[in-house]
PDB file of N, CA, C and O in Angstrom:
ATOM      1  N   MET A   1       5.218 -16.807 -27.920  1.00  0.00           N
ATOM      2  CA  MET A   1       6.125 -16.099 -27.035  1.00  0.00           C
ATOM      3  C   MET A   1       5.472 -14.806 -26.514  1.00  0.00           C
ATOM      4  O   MET A   1       5.160 -13.953 -27.344  1.00  0.00           O
ATOM      5  N   ALA A   2       5.246 -14.597 -25.238  1.00  0.00           N
ATOM      6  CA  ALA A   2       4.680 -13.367 -24.590  1.00  0.00           C
ATOM      7  C   ALA A   2       5.579 -12.162 -24.853  1.00  0.00           C
ATOM      8  O   ALA A   2       6.799 -12.307 -24.775  1.00  0.00           O
ATOM      9  N   GLY A   3       5.091 -11.085 -25.133  1.00  0.00           N
ATOM     10  CA  GLY A   3       5.902  -9.910 -25.311  1.00  0.00           C
ATOM     11  C   GLY A   3       5.911  -9.096 -24.077  1.00  0.00           C
ATOM     12  O   GLY A   3       5.178  -9.372 -23.127  1.00  0.00           O
ATOM     13  N   LEU A   4       6.722  -8.109 -24.076  1.00  0.00           N
ATOM     14  CA  LEU A   4       6.981  -7.242 -22.956  1.00  0.00           C
ATOM     15  C   LEU A   4       5.791  -6.507 -22.487  1.00  0.00           C
ATOM     16  O   LEU A   4       5.732  -6.123 -21.319  1.00  0.00           O
ATOM     17  N   GLY A   5       4.754  -6.270 -23.404  1.00  0.00           N
ATOM     18  CA  GLY A   5       3.528  -5.600 -23.196  1.00  0.00           C
ATOM     19  C   GLY A   5       2.820  -6.581 -22.241  1.00  0.00           C
ATOM     20  O   GLY A   5       2.349  -6.193 -21.171  1.00  0.00           O
ATOM     21  N   ASP A   6       2.758  -7.815 -22.640  1.00  0.00           N
ATOM     22  CA  ASP A   6       2.067  -8.824 -21.967  1.00  0.00           C
ATOM     23  C   ASP A   6       2.266  -8.953 -20.607  1.00  0.00           C
ATOM     24  O   ASP A   6       1.384  -9.022 -19.751  1.00  0.00           O
ATOM     25  N   PHE A   7       3.610  -8.986 -20.423  1.00  0.00           N
ATOM     26  CA  PHE A   7       4.297  -9.087 -19.085  1.00  0.00           C
ATOM     27  C   PHE A   7       3.779  -7.784 -18.192  1.00  0.00           C
ATOM     28  O   PHE A   7       3.288  -7.886 -17.068  1.00  0.00           O
ATOM     29  N   ALA A   8       3.967  -6.638 -18.855  1.00  0.00           N
ATOM     30  CA  ALA A   8       3.589  -5.371 -18.106  1.00  0.00           C
ATOM     31  C   ALA A   8       2.130  -5.332 -17.667  1.00  0.00           C
ATOM     32  O   ALA A   8       1.779  -4.806 -16.611  1.00  0.00           O
ATOM     33  N   ASP A   9       1.242  -5.952 -18.582  1.00  0.00           N
ATOM     34  CA  ASP A   9      -0.140  -5.951 -18.340  1.00  0.00           C
ATOM     35  C   ASP A   9      -0.526  -7.059 -17.057  1.00  0.00           C
ATOM     36  O   ASP A   9      -1.429  -6.873 -16.242  1.00  0.00           O
ATOM     37  N   SER A  10       0.323  -8.160 -17.095  1.00  0.00           N
ATOM     38  CA  SER A  10       0.144  -9.131 -16.096  1.00  0.00           C
ATOM     39  C   SER A  10       0.719  -8.561 -14.750  1.00  0.00           C
ATOM     40  O   SER A  10       0.106  -8.793 -13.707  1.00  0.00           O
ATOM     41  N   ALA A  11       1.685  -7.945 -14.741  1.00  0.00           N
ATOM     42  CA  ALA A  11       2.407  -7.204 -13.489  1.00  0.00           C
ATOM     43  C   ALA A  11       1.151  -6.245 -13.015  1.00  0.00           C
ATOM     44  O   ALA A  11       0.693  -6.277 -11.873  1.00  0.00           O
ATOM     45  N   LYS A  12       0.720  -5.481 -13.950  1.00  0.00           N
ATOM     46  CA  LYS A  12      -0.333  -4.485 -13.508  1.00  0.00           C
ATOM     47  C   LYS A  12      -1.575  -5.162 -12.822  1.00  0.00           C
ATOM     48  O   LYS A  12      -2.112  -4.697 -11.817  1.00  0.00           O
ATOM     49  N   ASP A  13      -1.985  -6.327 -13.476  1.00  0.00           N
ATOM     50  CA  ASP A  13      -3.056  -6.940 -12.989  1.00  0.00           C
ATOM     51  C   ASP A  13      -2.942  -7.632 -11.416  1.00  0.00           C
ATOM     52  O   ASP A  13      -3.797  -7.671 -10.531  1.00  0.00           O
ATOM     53  N   ALA A  14      -1.577  -8.145 -11.433  1.00  0.00           N
ATOM     54  CA  ALA A  14      -1.276  -8.638 -10.139  1.00  0.00           C
ATOM     55  C   ALA A  14      -1.076  -7.627  -8.974  1.00  0.00           C
ATOM     56  O   ALA A  14      -1.225  -7.952  -7.796  1.00  0.00           O
ATOM     57  N   LEU A  15      -0.769  -6.529  -9.334  1.00  0.00           N
ATOM     58  CA  LEU A  15      -0.627  -5.219  -8.423  1.00  0.00           C
ATOM     59  C   LEU A  15      -1.961  -4.939  -7.950  1.00  0.00           C
ATOM     60  O   LEU A  15      -2.137  -4.539  -6.799  1.00  0.00           O
ATOM     61  N   LYS A  16      -2.967  -5.130  -8.803  1.00  0.00           N
ATOM     62  CA  LYS A  16      -4.417  -4.731  -8.500  1.00  0.00           C
ATOM     63  C   LYS A  16      -5.299  -5.693  -7.894  1.00  0.00           C
ATOM     64  O   LYS A  16      -6.485  -5.488  -7.639  1.00  0.00           O
ATOM     65  N   SER A  17      -4.582  -6.880  -7.650  1.00  0.00           N
ATOM     66  CA  SER A  17      -5.324  -8.073  -7.010  1.00  0.00           C
ATOM     67  C   SER A  17      -5.646  -7.873  -5.703  1.00  0.00           C
ATOM     68  O   SER A  17      -5.055  -6.995  -5.074  1.00  0.00           O
ATOM     69  N   GLU A  18      -6.560  -8.601  -5.147  1.00  0.00           N
ATOM     70  CA  GLU A  18      -6.931  -8.498  -3.832  1.00  0.00           C
ATOM     71  C   GLU A  18      -5.776  -9.135  -2.955  1.00  0.00           C
ATOM     72  O   GLU A  18      -5.770  -8.702  -1.802  1.00  0.00           O
ATOM     73  N   GLN A  19      -4.915  -9.955  -3.214  1.00  0.00           N
ATOM     74  CA  GLN A  19      -3.894 -10.413  -2.413  1.00  0.00           C
ATOM     75  C   GLN A  19      -2.874  -9.243  -2.265  1.00  0.00           C
ATOM     76  O   GLN A  19      -2.315  -9.079  -1.181  1.00  0.00           O
ATOM     77  N   ALA A  20      -2.607  -8.396  -3.362  1.00  0.00           N
ATOM     78  CA  ALA A  20      -1.784  -7.451  -3.325  1.00  0.00           C
ATOM     79  C   ALA A  20      -2.262  -6.351  -2.453  1.00  0.00           C
ATOM     80  O   ALA A  20      -1.486  -5.664  -1.790  1.00  0.00           O
ATOM     81  N   GLU A  21      -3.603  -6.184  -2.462  1.00  0.00           N
ATOM     82  CA  GLU A  21      -4.125  -5.187  -1.400  1.00  0.00           C
ATOM     83  C   GLU A  21      -4.023  -5.540  -0.174  1.00  0.00           C
ATOM     84  O   GLU A  21      -3.731  -4.663   0.639  1.00  0.00           O
ATOM     85  N   ASP A  22      -4.224  -6.840   0.260  1.00  0.00           N
ATOM     86  CA  ASP A  22      -4.056  -7.270   1.706  1.00  0.00           C
ATOM     87  C   ASP A  22      -2.572  -7.120   2.040  1.00  0.00           C
ATOM     88  O   ASP A  22      -2.261  -6.668   3.143  1.00  0.00           O
ATOM     89  N   ILE A  23      -1.700  -7.450   1.210  1.00  0.00           N
ATOM     90  CA  ILE A  23      -0.358  -7.259   1.589  1.00  0.00           C
ATOM     91  C   ILE A  23      -0.012  -5.661   1.838  1.00  0.00           C
ATOM     92  O   ILE A  23       0.570  -5.260   2.846  1.00  0.00           O
ATOM     93  N   SER A  24      -0.422  -4.889   0.857  1.00  0.00           N
ATOM     94  CA  SER A  24      -0.096  -3.605   1.026  1.00  0.00           C
ATOM     95  C   SER A  24      -0.723  -3.084   2.295  1.00  0.00           C
ATOM     96  O   SER A  24      -0.050  -2.399   3.065  1.00  0.00           O
ATOM     97  N   ASP A  25      -1.914  -3.364   2.533  1.00  0.00           N
ATOM     98  CA  ASP A  25      -2.526  -3.054   3.754  1.00  0.00           C
ATOM     99  C   ASP A  25      -1.883  -3.314   5.194  1.00  0.00           C
ATOM    100  O   ASP A  25      -1.825  -2.507   6.122  1.00  0.00           O
ATOM    101  N   LYS A  26      -1.438  -4.566   5.167  1.00  0.00           N
ATOM    102  CA  LYS A  26      -0.472  -5.012   6.258  1.00  0.00           C
ATOM    103  C   LYS A  26       0.745  -4.323   6.281  1.00  0.00           C
ATOM    104  O   LYS A  26       1.188  -4.046   7.396  1.00  0.00           O
ATOM    105  N   VAL A  27       1.413  -3.969   5.242  1.00  0.00           N
ATOM    106  CA  VAL A  27       2.619  -3.144   5.428  1.00  0.00           C
ATOM    107  C   VAL A  27       2.322  -1.780   5.736  1.00  0.00           C
ATOM    108  O   VAL A  27       3.059  -1.220   6.547  1.00  0.00           O
ATOM    109  N   LEU A  28       1.324  -1.116   5.205  1.00  0.00           N
ATOM    110  CA  LEU A  28       0.975   0.262   5.567  1.00  0.00           C
ATOM    111  C   LEU A  28       0.707   0.318   7.059  1.00  0.00           C
ATOM    112  O   LEU A  28       1.265   1.124   7.803  1.00  0.00           O
ATOM    113  N   ASP A  29      -0.268  -0.675   7.490  1.00  0.00           N
ATOM    114  CA  ASP A  29      -0.667  -0.604   8.835  1.00  0.00           C
ATOM    115  C   ASP A  29       0.622  -0.847   9.917  1.00  0.00           C
ATOM    116  O   ASP A  29       0.663  -0.313  11.026  1.00  0.00           O
ATOM    117  N   GLY A  30       1.446  -1.565   9.494  1.00  0.00           N
ATOM    118  CA  GLY A  30       2.748  -1.694  10.231  1.00  0.00           C
ATOM    119  C   GLY A  30       3.558  -0.387  10.339  1.00  0.00           C
ATOM    120  O   GLY A  30       4.081  -0.034  11.396  1.00  0.00           O
ATOM    121  N   ALA A  31       3.631   0.278   9.247  1.00  0.00           N
ATOM    122  CA  ALA A  31       4.302   1.445   9.033  1.00  0.00           C
ATOM    123  C   ALA A  31       3.666   2.455   9.973  1.00  0.00           C
ATOM    124  O   ALA A  31       4.389   3.130  10.706  1.00  0.00           O
ATOM    125  N   GLU A  32       2.314   2.591   9.984  1.00  0.00           N
ATOM    126  CA  GLU A  32       1.540   3.595  10.694  1.00  0.00           C
ATOM    127  C   GLU A  32       1.761   3.212  12.169  1.00  0.00           C
ATOM    128  O   GLU A  32       1.999   4.147  12.933  1.00  0.00           O
ATOM    129  N   ASP A  33       1.717   2.020  12.651  1.00  0.00           N
ATOM    130  CA  ASP A  33       1.959   1.782  13.976  1.00  0.00           C
ATOM    131  C   ASP A  33       3.305   1.978  14.410  1.00  0.00           C
ATOM    132  O   ASP A  33       3.437   2.382  15.565  1.00  0.00           O
ATOM    133  N   LEU A  34       4.376   1.769  13.702  1.00  0.00           N
ATOM    134  CA  LEU A  34       5.691   2.237  13.954  1.00  0.00           C
ATOM    135  C   LEU A  34       5.818   3.594  14.154  1.00  0.00           C
ATOM    136  O   LEU A  34       6.408   4.053  15.133  1.00  0.00           O
ATOM    137  N   ALA A  35       5.256   4.337  13.212  1.00  0.00           N
ATOM    138  CA  ALA A  35       5.525   5.850  13.192  1.00  0.00           C
ATOM    139  C   ALA A  35       4.644   6.429  14.458  1.00  0.00           C
ATOM    140  O   ALA A  35       5.107   7.380  15.087  1.00  0.00           O
ATOM    141  N   ASN A  36       3.526   5.928  14.790  1.00  0.00           N
ATOM    142  CA  ASN A  36       2.843   6.362  16.008  1.00  0.00           C
ATOM    143  C   ASN A  36       3.558   5.947  17.362  1.00  0.00           C
ATOM    144  O   ASN A  36       3.402   6.530  18.434  1.00  0.00           O
ATOM    145  N   LYS A  37       4.403   4.793  17.129  1.00  0.00           N
ATOM    146  CA  LYS A  37       4.921   4.449  18.435  1.00  0.00           C
ATOM    147  C   LYS A  37       6.302   5.245  18.672  1.00  0.00           C
ATOM    148  O   LYS A  37       6.779   5.516  19.774  1.00  0.00           O
ATOM    149  N   VAL A  38       6.827   5.554  17.455  1.00  0.00           N
ATOM    150  CA  VAL A  38       8.133   6.376  17.542  1.00  0.00           C
ATOM    151  C   VAL A  38       7.790   7.772  18.039  1.00  0.00           C
ATOM    152  O   VAL A  38       8.526   8.380  18.816  1.00  0.00           O
ATOM    153  N   THR A  39       6.611   8.274  17.549  1.00  0.00           N
ATOM    154  CA  THR A  39       6.310   9.811  17.940  1.00  0.00           C
ATOM    155  C   THR A  39       5.381   9.829  19.169  1.00  0.00           C
ATOM    156  O   THR A  39       4.891  10.897  19.536  1.00  0.00           O
ATOM    157  N   GLY A  40       5.133   8.708  19.796  1.00  0.00           N
ATOM    158  CA  GLY A  40       4.389   8.740  20.927  1.00  0.00           C
ATOM    159  C   GLY A  40       2.911   9.171  20.540  1.00  0.00           C
ATOM    160  O   GLY A  40       2.188   9.732  21.362  1.00  0.00           O
ATOM    161  N   GLY A  41       2.534   8.906  19.361  1.00  0.00           N
ATOM    162  CA  GLY A  41       0.970   9.268  18.866  1.00  0.00           C
ATOM    163  C   GLY A  41       0.845  10.665  18.701  1.00  0.00           C
ATOM    164  O   GLY A  41      -0.254  11.022  18.275  1.00  0.00           O
ATOM    165  N   LYS A  42       1.715  11.594  18.933  1.00  0.00           N
ATOM    166  CA  LYS A  42       1.602  12.830  18.852  1.00  0.00           C
ATOM    167  C   LYS A  42       1.040  13.455  17.434  1.00  0.00           C
ATOM    168  O   LYS A  42       0.433  14.522  17.340  1.00  0.00           O
ATOM    169  N   PHE A  43       1.383  12.528  16.306  1.00  0.00           N
ATOM    170  CA  PHE A  43       1.013  13.014  14.977  1.00  0.00           C
ATOM    171  C   PHE A  43       0.112  11.919  14.326  1.00  0.00           C
ATOM    172  O   PHE A  43       0.132  11.702  13.114  1.00  0.00           O
ATOM    173  N   SER A  44      -0.621  11.292  15.145  1.00  0.00           N
ATOM    174  CA  SER A  44      -1.410  10.234  14.593  1.00  0.00           C
ATOM    175  C   SER A  44      -2.481  10.596  13.506  1.00  0.00           C
ATOM    176  O   SER A  44      -2.866   9.790  12.659  1.00  0.00           O
ATOM    177  N   GLU A  45      -2.897  11.808  13.608  1.00  0.00           N
ATOM    178  CA  GLU A  45      -3.892  12.255  12.515  1.00  0.00           C
ATOM    179  C   GLU A  45      -3.123  12.323  11.155  1.00  0.00           C
ATOM    180  O   GLU A  45      -3.513  11.801  10.111  1.00  0.00           O
ATOM    181  N   GLN A  46      -1.932  13.068  11.325  1.00  0.00           N
ATOM    182  CA  GLN A  46      -1.120  13.164  10.091  1.00  0.00           C
ATOM    183  C   GLN A  46      -0.553  11.716   9.524  1.00  0.00           C
ATOM    184  O   GLN A  46      -0.426  11.439   8.331  1.00  0.00           O
ATOM    185  N   VAL A  47      -0.267  10.923  10.554  1.00  0.00           N
ATOM    186  CA  VAL A  47       0.269   9.696  10.036  1.00  0.00           C
ATOM    187  C   VAL A  47      -0.802   8.877   9.343  1.00  0.00           C
ATOM    188  O   VAL A  47      -0.571   8.187   8.350  1.00  0.00           O
ATOM    189  N   ASP A  48      -1.983   8.993   9.922  1.00  0.00           N
ATOM    190  CA  ASP A  48      -3.251   8.272   9.351  1.00  0.00           C
ATOM    191  C   ASP A  48      -3.467   8.718   7.971  1.00  0.00           C
ATOM    192  O   ASP A  48      -3.701   7.924   7.060  1.00  0.00           O
ATOM    193  N   GLY A  49      -3.382  10.124   7.798  1.00  0.00           N
ATOM    194  CA  GLY A  49      -3.675  10.789   6.528  1.00  0.00           C
ATOM    195  C   GLY A  49      -2.747  10.335   5.438  1.00  0.00           C
ATOM    196  O   GLY A  49      -3.164  10.131   4.298  1.00  0.00           O
ATOM    197  N   VAL A  50      -1.463  10.172   5.788  1.00  0.00           N
ATOM    198  CA  VAL A  50      -0.425   9.741   4.836  1.00  0.00           C
ATOM    199  C   VAL A  50      -0.701   8.409   4.502  1.00  0.00           C
ATOM    200  O   VAL A  50      -0.707   8.055   3.323  1.00  0.00           O
ATOM    201  N   ARG A  51      -0.985   7.452   5.644  1.00  0.00           N
ATOM    202  CA  ARG A  51      -1.121   6.154   5.178  1.00  0.00           C
ATOM    203  C   ARG A  51      -2.252   6.035   4.303  1.00  0.00           C
ATOM    204  O   ARG A  51      -2.075   5.319   3.318  1.00  0.00           O
ATOM    205  N   ASP A  52      -3.482   6.627   4.456  1.00  0.00           N
ATOM    206  CA  ASP A  52      -4.557   6.655   3.625  1.00  0.00           C
ATOM    207  C   ASP A  52      -4.177   7.134   2.178  1.00  0.00           C
ATOM    208  O   ASP A  52      -4.558   6.505   1.191  1.00  0.00           O
ATOM    209  N   ALA A  53      -3.519   8.111   2.099  1.00  0.00           N
ATOM    210  CA  ALA A  53      -3.127   8.753   0.810  1.00  0.00           C
ATOM    211  C   ALA A  53      -2.315   7.666   0.019  1.00  0.00           C
ATOM    212  O   ALA A  53      -2.613   7.404  -1.146  1.00  0.00           O
ATOM    213  N   VAL A  54      -1.314   7.056   0.653  1.00  0.00           N
ATOM    214  CA  VAL A  54      -0.448   6.064  -0.017  1.00  0.00           C
ATOM    215  C   VAL A  54      -1.367   4.821  -0.330  1.00  0.00           C
ATOM    216  O   VAL A  54      -1.283   4.258  -1.422  1.00  0.00           O
ATOM    217  N   ASP A  55      -2.204   4.423   0.598  1.00  0.00           N
ATOM    218  CA  ASP A  55      -3.103   3.251   0.213  1.00  0.00           C
ATOM    219  C   ASP A  55      -4.017   3.576  -1.015  1.00  0.00           C
ATOM    220  O   ASP A  55      -4.336   2.720  -1.840  1.00  0.00           O
ATOM    221  N   GLY A  56      -4.391   4.816  -1.065  1.00  0.00           N
ATOM    222  CA  GLY A  56      -5.141   5.061  -2.273  1.00  0.00           C
ATOM    223  C   GLY A  56      -4.448   5.170  -3.574  1.00  0.00           C
ATOM    224  O   GLY A  56      -5.110   5.213  -4.611  1.00  0.00           O
ATOM    225  N   LYS A  57      -3.127   5.219  -3.587  1.00  0.00           N
ATOM    226  CA  LYS A  57      -2.243   5.188  -4.796  1.00  0.00           C
ATOM    227  C   LYS A  57      -1.897   3.740  -5.029  1.00  0.00           C
ATOM    228  O   LYS A  57      -1.505   3.481  -6.167  1.00  0.00           O
ATOM    229  N   ILE A  58      -1.967   2.748  -4.165  1.00  0.00           N
ATOM    230  CA  ILE A  58      -1.591   1.365  -4.530  1.00  0.00           C
ATOM    231  C   ILE A  58      -2.757   0.409  -4.207  1.00  0.00           C
ATOM    232  O   ILE A  58      -3.636   0.683  -3.391  1.00  0.00           O
ATOM    233  N   GLY A  59      -2.694  -0.705  -4.896  1.00  0.00           N
ATOM    234  CA  GLY A  59      -3.771  -1.705  -4.608  1.00  0.00           C
ATOM    235  C   GLY A  59      -5.079  -1.306  -5.303  1.00  0.00           C
ATOM    236  O   GLY A  59      -5.138  -0.437  -6.173  1.00  0.00           O
ATOM    237  N   ASN A  60      -6.013  -1.937  -4.893  1.00  0.00           N
ATOM    238  CA  ASN A  60      -7.419  -1.851  -5.694  1.00  0.00           C
ATOM    239  C   ASN A  60      -8.324  -1.121  -4.814  1.00  0.00           C
ATOM    240  O   ASN A  60      -9.419  -1.015  -5.368  1.00  0.00           O
ATOM    241  N   GLU A  61      -8.303  -0.650  -3.821  1.00  0.00           N
ATOM    242  CA  GLU A  61      -9.153  -0.045  -2.939  1.00  0.00           C
ATOM    243  C   GLU A  61      -8.633   1.315  -2.353  1.00  0.00           C
ATOM    244  O   GLU A  61      -9.321   1.944  -1.549  1.00  0.00           O
TER     245      GLU A  61
END
């Protein structure tokens, strides 16, 4: 029977997978596009910086 530690390790591995990276990139790109649309692109550099910072904290790239 797998323990909680095994489950946690499996979850961490899944979050670091290429598939998870692709999904997180799509979500972040959509959020970036929405933020730029709502602000008329006035803060596109800041929005891009936030998107990159968040992307660096999740996924594998």
